N, C-alpha and C positions, 0 to 999 in steps of 0.2 A: 753387605753381609746377609741381609734378608733375602736377596735374590739367590745367593749361594745356598742358603738353607732350603728355600723353596725348590730350587732345581735339584738339590740332593734328595729331597723327599720324593719328587717325581721320578727321578732316576732309580731310586730304590724300589718304587712301585714297578718300574719296568723290569728290574732284576727279579722281583717276585713273580711277575708274569712270565718272564723267560724261564724261570725254574719250573713253573707248572707246565709251560708249553714244551719244555725239553723232553718230557716223558712221551708226549704224543707225536711231536714233530721235532726231532733233534736239531735239524739245521736251523730252524727258526729260533729255538731256544739258544743255540750257540751264537747266532748273529745278534740277537737282541741283547744277550749278556755282554758280548764284546762292545756293542755300541753304548750300552749303559755304563760299562766300566770306563770306556774311553771318555764318555761324557762327564763322569764323576771326576776323572783325572783332570780334564781341562777346566772344569768348574773351579777346582781348588788350586790348580797350578796354571793360571792364565798366561803366564809368561811363555810357557812351552807352546801353547796354542798360537801365540803371536810369532814365535820363532819358526814354527812349522809353516805358518801362513807366509812368512817372508821367504822361506825356502822354496815354496811352490809359486811365488810371485803374486801373492795376494797381500794387501796392505795390513789388515788386522786379523787377529785370531778369531774374533767373533764373526767376521765376514766369511772366513773359511768354514766355520761350523754351520753357518746359515746356508752356504752353497752346498755343502755335503748333505745337509738336511733336505734341501729341495730335490737334489738328485735321488736320494733314498726314497722320498715321498713319491716322486714320479715313477720310480721302479715298482713301488708297492701298488700304486694305482694301475699301472700296466698289468701287473700280475693279477690283480683282482678283476680287471676288465677281461683278461683272457680266460680266467676261470669262470666268470659269469657267462661269457659267450659259449664256452664248452657245455656248461650246465643247461643253457637255453637250447642248444642243439640237441642234447640228450633228451630233454623234455619234449621237444618237437618230434623226435623219432619215436619216443614212447607213445605220445598221443596219436601219432599216425598209425602205429602198430595196433593200438587199442581200437581205434576207429575201424580199421580194416577187419580186425577180428570180430567186432560187434556186427559189422555189415554181413560178413560171411555167416555168422550165427543166425541172424534174422532171415537171411535168404534160405538157409537150411530149414528153419521153422516154418516159413511161409509156403514154400513149394514142396508138395509131397514128392517123394522120389519116383521117377518114372520106372515102369516095368520094362525090362529089356528082355528081348528074346535071346535065348542062348545061341551062340554061334558055333556051328559045327565046322571044325577045321577039316579041310580036305574034301568037303562035300558042298554042293550047291544048295542054297536054300530051296526048300520045296514050296511049291505054290499051294495055297489053301485049297481044300476040296471044292469042286464046282458047286455043290449044294450050298455051301456057306456064301459063295459069291452071288448066287441067285437071290438069296434072301435080302441082300443089300439093295 
């Protein structure tokens, strides 16, 4: 009876979390609510868990619940791993863009712009006068 009360309290906390998560991420709230309600049902009606386990070929209802818990945990870990990799990739791209931008900015500040002679379209560039060449 103590285990049932403890599991009920924990599953009620999961329901409270699911209700708060439902506002921001509805699918997570829905899945967590479903899992908590199923957990509460099987905690209080253990014979049905055993019957369901026998139906799918598992000996005891508690074994079925543990197997389902392991699968759900692995799926959650995979989801978190994929999200973490995505965030690390985004951080890498952001850091690369910031580094390139800072390098371009430093290069602009360090080297004064070169003076360019205007280009005359359709005309050949004229040679400088002979007098300016002699001075060199």
